[in-house]
C-alpha positions in Angstrom: 67.1 61.5 67.0 65.4 58.3 65.8 63.6 57.9 62.5 60.3 58.0 64.4 61.0 61.5 65.5 62.1 62.6 62.0 59.0 61.3 60.3 56.5 61.8 63.1 54.2 63.9 61.0 53.6 60.8 58.7 51.6 59.2 61.5 48.8 61.3 60.3 46.9 59.9 57.2 46.3 63.3 55.7 50.0 64.1 55.8 50.9 60.7 54.2 48.5 61.3 51.4 49.5 64.8 50.7 53.3 64.4 50.9 53.0 61.3 48.7 51.1 63.1 46.0 53.3 66.2 46.2 56.4 64.1 45.8 55.3 62.6 42.5 54.0 65.9 41.2 57.1 67.7 42.0 59.3 65.2 40.2 57.4 66.2 37.2 57.7 69.9 38.0 61.5 69.7 38.2 61.5 67.6 35.0 59.7 70.5 33.3 61.8 73.2 34.9 65.0 71.6 33.9 63.7 71.0 30.4 62.6 74.6 30.0 66.1 75.9 31.0 67.8 73.5 28.6 65.3 74.5 25.8 65.8 78.3 26.3 69.6 77.9 26.5 69.7 75.8 23.3 67.5 78.4 21.5 69.7 81.4 22.4 72.9 80.3 24.2 72.5 83.3 26.6 72.2 83.0 30.4 70.5 86.4 30.3 67.5 84.8 28.5 67.4 82.2 31.2 67.3 85.0 33.8 64.4 86.6 32.0 62.6 83.2 31.9 62.8 82.7 35.6 61.9 86.4 36.2 58.7 85.8 34.2 57.9 82.7 36.3 58.4 84.5 39.6 57.2 88.0 38.8 53.6 87.2 39.9 54.9 86.1 43.2 56.6 89.4 43.7 53.4 91.3 42.7 50.7 89.2 44.1 52.4 87.0 46.7 51.7 88.9 49.9 48.0 89.5 48.8 47.7 85.8 47.9 48.7 85.0 51.5 45.9 87.2 52.8 43.5 85.3 50.4 44.8 82.0 51.7 44.1 83.0 55.3 40.5 83.6 54.4 39.8 80.6 52.2 39.7 76.8 52.4 43.3 76.0 51.6 42.6 72.5 50.2 40.2 73.9 47.7 42.5 76.7 46.8 45.3 74.2 46.2 43.0 72.1 44.0 42.2 75.1 41.8 45.8 76.3 41.4 47.2 72.8 40.8 44.6 72.3 38.1 45.7 75.5 36.4 49.4 74.3 36.5 48.3 71.1 34.9 46.7 73.0 32.0 49.9 75.1 31.6 52.1 72.0 31.4 49.9 70.3 28.8 49.6 73.5 26.7 53.4 73.9 26.7 53.7 70.2 25.6 51.2 70.7 22.8 52.9 73.8 21.5 56.3 72.1 21.6 55.0 69.0 19.8 53.6 71.3 17.1 57.0 73.1 16.7 55.5 76.4 17.8 57.6 77.1 20.9 59.7 80.2 20.8 61.4 82.2 23.6 58.5 84.7 23.8 56.1 81.7 24.1 58.1 80.3 26.9 58.0 83.7 28.6 54.2 83.9 28.5 53.7 80.3 29.7 56.2 80.9 32.5 54.2 83.9 33.5 51.0 81.8 33.6 52.8 79.2 35.8 54.0 81.9 38.1 50.5 83.3 38.6 49.2 79.9 39.7 52.3 79.3 41.9 51.8 82.7 43.6 48.4 81.6 45.0 49.2 77.9 45.4 52.3 78.5 47.5 50.7 80.1 50.6 47.7 77.9 50.4 49.8 74.7 50.0 52.2 75.6 52.8 49.3 76.7 55.0 47.6 73.4 54.3 50.8 71.6 55.5 50.5 73.3 58.9 46.9 72.1 59.1 47.8 68.4 58.4 49.3 67.9 61.9 48.8 69.0 65.5 50.6 72.2 66.6 53.5 70.4 68.2 54.4 68.8 64.9 54.3 72.0 62.7 58.1 72.4 62.6 58.5 68.8 61.6 55.8 69.0 58.9 57.4 72.1 57.5 60.8 70.4 57.4 59.3 67.3 55.7 57.6 69.6 53.2 61.0 71.0 52.3 62.4 67.4 52.1 59.6 66.5 49.7 60.2 69.6 47.5 64.0 69.1 47.5 63.8 65.3 47.3 61.8 65.5 44.1 64.7 67.6 42.7 66.9 64.5 42.9 64.9 62.7 40.3 63.4 65.4 38.1 66.6 67.1 36.8 68.4 63.7 36.5 65.5 62.3 34.5 65.5 65.4 32.3 69.2 65.1 31.6 68.7 61.4 30.7 65.5 61.8 28.7 65.9 65.1 26.9 68.1 63.6 24.2 66.0 60.6 23.2 62.6 62.1 23.9 63.0 65.9 23.5 61.5 68.6 25.7 57.9 68.2 24.5 57.6 64.7 26.1 59.1 66.0 29.3 56.5 68.7 29.5 53.7 66.2 28.8 55.0 63.9 31.6 54.8 66.8 34.0 51.2 67.4 33.0 50.3 63.8 33.8 52.2 63.8 37.1 49.8 66.4 38.5 47.2 63.6 38.8 49.0 62.4 41.9 48.7 65.6 43.9 45.2 66.3 42.7 44.1 62.9 43.8 45.8 63.3 47.2 44.1 66.6 47.8 40.7 65.1 47.0 41.3 62.2 49.3 42.2 64.3 52.3 39.7 64.0 55.2 38.8 67.6 55.9 37.1 66.6 59.2 40.4 65.6 60.7 42.4 68.7 59.6 43.8 70.9 62.4 42.3 73.9 60.7 43.5 77.4 61.5 40.9 80.1 62.2 40.1 82.1 59.1 41.3 85.7 59.2 38.5 88.3 59.4 37.6 90.2 56.2 38.5 93.8 55.8 41.2 95.6 57.6 44.9 95.7 56.5 46.0 92.1 56.5 49.2 92.5 54.6 50.3 95.5 56.6 49.4 93.7 59.8 51.8 90.9 58.8 54.6 93.4 58.0 54.1 95.1 61.3 54.3 91.8 63.1 57.6 91.0 61.4 59.0 94.5 62.1 58.0 94.3 65.8 60.6 91.5 66.4 64.3 92.1 65.9 64.8 88.3 65.3 62.0 88.0 62.7 63.1 91.2 61.0 66.7 89.9 60.8 65.6 86.5 59.5 63.7 88.2 56.7 66.6 90.5 55.8 68.9 87.5 55.4 66.2 85.6 53.5 65.8 88.4 51.0 69.5 88.8 50.2 70.3 85.1 50.1 67.2 84.2 48.0 67.8 87.1 45.6 71.4 86.3 44.7 72.4 82.8 45.9 69.6 80.5 44.7 69.6 81.1 40.9 70.8 77.7 39.9 68.6 77.4 36.9 70.3 80.5 35.5 74.0 79.9 36.5 74.3 76.1 36.1 73.2 75.7 32.5 76.0 78.0 31.2 78.5 76.7 33.8 77.8 73.2 32.6 78.1 74.1 28.9 81.2 76.4 29.2 83.2 75.0 32.1 82.2 71.3 32.1 81.6 70.9 28.4 78.0 69.6 28.3 74.7 71.3 29.2 73.4 68.0 30.6 75.7 68.4 33.6 73.0 71.0 34.7 70.6 68.1 35.5 73.2 65.9 37.1 74.7 68.5 39.3 71.3 69.8 40.3 70.3 66.2 41.3 73.4 65.7 43.4 72.7 69.1 45.0 69.2 67.8 45.8 70.6 64.7 47.6 72.3 67.2 50.0 69.0 69.1 50.2 67.1 65.9 51.3 69.8 65.2 53.9 69.6 68.8 55.2 65.7 68.7 55.3 65.7 65.4 57.2 68.2 66.7 59.7 66.0 69.7 60.3 62.9 67.4 60.6 64.8 65.3 63.3 65.1 68.4 65.6 62.3 69.3 67.9 62.4 73.0 67.1 64.3 75.2 64.7 67.0 77.5 66.1 68.6 80.7 65.1 72.1 79.2 65.4 71.1 76.5 62.9 69.7 79.1 60.5 72.9 81.2 60.6 75.1 78.1 60.3 73.4 77.1 57.1 74.2 80.5 55.5 77.9 79.8 56.3 77.7 76.4 54.6 76.0 78.0 51.5 78.7 80.7 51.4 81.6 78.3 51.4 80.2 75.6 49.1 79.0 77.9 46.3 82.5 78.9 45.1 83.6 75.3 45.3 81.0 74.3 42.8 81.6 77.4 40.7 85.3 76.7 40.1 85.2 72.9 40.0 87.3 71.9 37.0 84.8 69.2 36.0 81.2 68.2 36.6 82.3 65.2 38.6 84.3 67.4 41.0 81.4 69.8 41.2 79.5 67.0 43.0 81.8 67.5 45.9 80.6 71.0 46.6 77.0 70.4 45.4 76.2 68.1 48.4 77.0 70.7 51.1 75.4 73.4 48.9 72.2 71.4 49.0 72.5 70.7 52.7 73.0 74.3 53.5 70.1 75.5 51.3 67.6 73.0 52.8 68.5 73.7 56.4 68.4 77.4 55.6 64.8 77.2 54.3 63.5 74.6 56.8 64.9 76.5 59.8 63.6 79.8 58.5 60.1 78.4 58.1 60.2 76.7 61.4 61.4 79.8 63.3 58.7 81.9 61.7 55.9 79.4 62.3 56.9 78.9 65.9 56.3 82.6 66.5 53.3 83.4 64.3 49.7 83.6 65.4 47.5 80.9 63.9 45.4 83.3 61.9 48.5 85.0 60.3 50.3 81.9 59.1 49.2 82.1 55.5 50.3 85.8 55.3 53.7 85.1 56.9 54.2 82.1 54.6 53.3 84.3 51.7 55.8 87.0 52.8 58.6 84.4 53.0 57.6 83.1 49.5 57.7 86.7 48.2 61.2 87.0 49.7 62.4 83.7 48.4 60.6 83.3 45.1 59.5 86.8 44.4 63.1 88.1 44.6 63.9 85.9 41.5 62.8 88.6 39.0 65.6 90.7 40.4 68.2 88.1 41.0 67.6 86.0 37.9 68.4 88.7 35.3 71.3 90.0 37.4 72.8 86.5 37.6 72.3 86.0 33.9 74.1 89.3 33.1 77.0 88.3 35.4 77.2 84.9 33.7 77.4 86.5 30.2 79.8 89.3 31.1 81.9 88.2 34.0 81.8 84.4 33.5 79.6 81.6 34.6 81.7 80.9 37.7 81.0 84.4 39.1 77.3 84.0 38.4 77.2 81.3 41.1 79.9 82.5 43.5 78.8 86.1 43.9 75.6 85.1 45.6 77.6 83.0 48.1 79.9 85.9 49.0 76.9 88.3 49.4 75.3 85.7 51.7 78.3 85.7 54.0 78.4 89.5 54.0 74.7 90.0 55.0 75.1 87.3 57.7 78.0 89.2 59.2 76.0 92.4 59.2 72.9 90.9 60.7 74.8 89.0 63.5 76.6 92.3 64.4 73.2 94.0 64.4 71.6 91.4 66.8 74.6 91.5 69.1 74.9 95.3 69.4 71.2 96.4 69.6 69.3 96.4 72.8 66.6 93.8 73.3 64.3 96.8 74.3 65.1 98.8 71.1 62.0 100.1 69.3 60.9 98.2 66.2 60.7 99.7 62.8 57.4 101.5 62.3 55.3 100.6 59.2 
């Protein structure tokens, strides 16, 4: 496919504005995320504490995520994004101020991570729902893939900048830079022309919106299978901020390898996202193939004898992860009613991000007790196992079999 097909959503002014602002802001977000992981690991030296930190950050998604999707379906998504992005700005600046004052401790990081997680829980379905409204229906899959490309592309620069700047500047300045970076996305949200949005109909008040979304997923063997794979892979195979810091310090000899490897992994993520964007529609074959790539490349990174050689596995690991997420979102959005998109996006966010309070601590414990290599590799092996089970289920069950009843 040509580049015009890959970037066709950017023909829309609103999409260009939003993705541009989001890219700048997310570079800052990854800068802060990497700096927080380095800070906590330097304070304690335990991957378990890193696991607790990410658990605090994503616990609100687990608790409020599905409900937040129902809220997004009933509200103006642009205004909801403005409110939540403003709250995240305040969190970053508060963290920077406390760090400058020498008042940051691990419990303080836990509390501020929880605050960030609360804002993210409501921002995620609103922001992803807004992405759908930026473009006409035929370009939704492309817009979702470009959204993934922006989110992962920012991870190329954020962690690398953190690795380069944490020595000379310290973590406080990195948190401050993140706070300033939010100006870009806030400005883009305010400049969006609401009159030209392809707005989804707002869901009616009352009823059982979350249970309705769960019933919709359970009514389709394919959607149910997609979500089962998403839950397992997300819970155990995407905990890089827990496994890589200790792997970098113990196996590769310098915790700054965390930022470099994560950046190279993100180069693969951008390539995978752009490949997904170049396709007219997402496919089940592509989704399952991405899990295979994840399952094979994870152990390659885990047992790489040096950070330089870890780059070899990091690229396909990033490609597989990006295609996994892009194809999942595309498949779900292609099958979802317009007034249920926010809730289904929220359910996927609960599965992908809300699972971290479980997977993060588990990964940290494995790193501290079984070794950092296994903290990365075990998730890859579980991903291959659940893929084999789900493929067998889809091939052996009748298309007319009754769905699960909720």
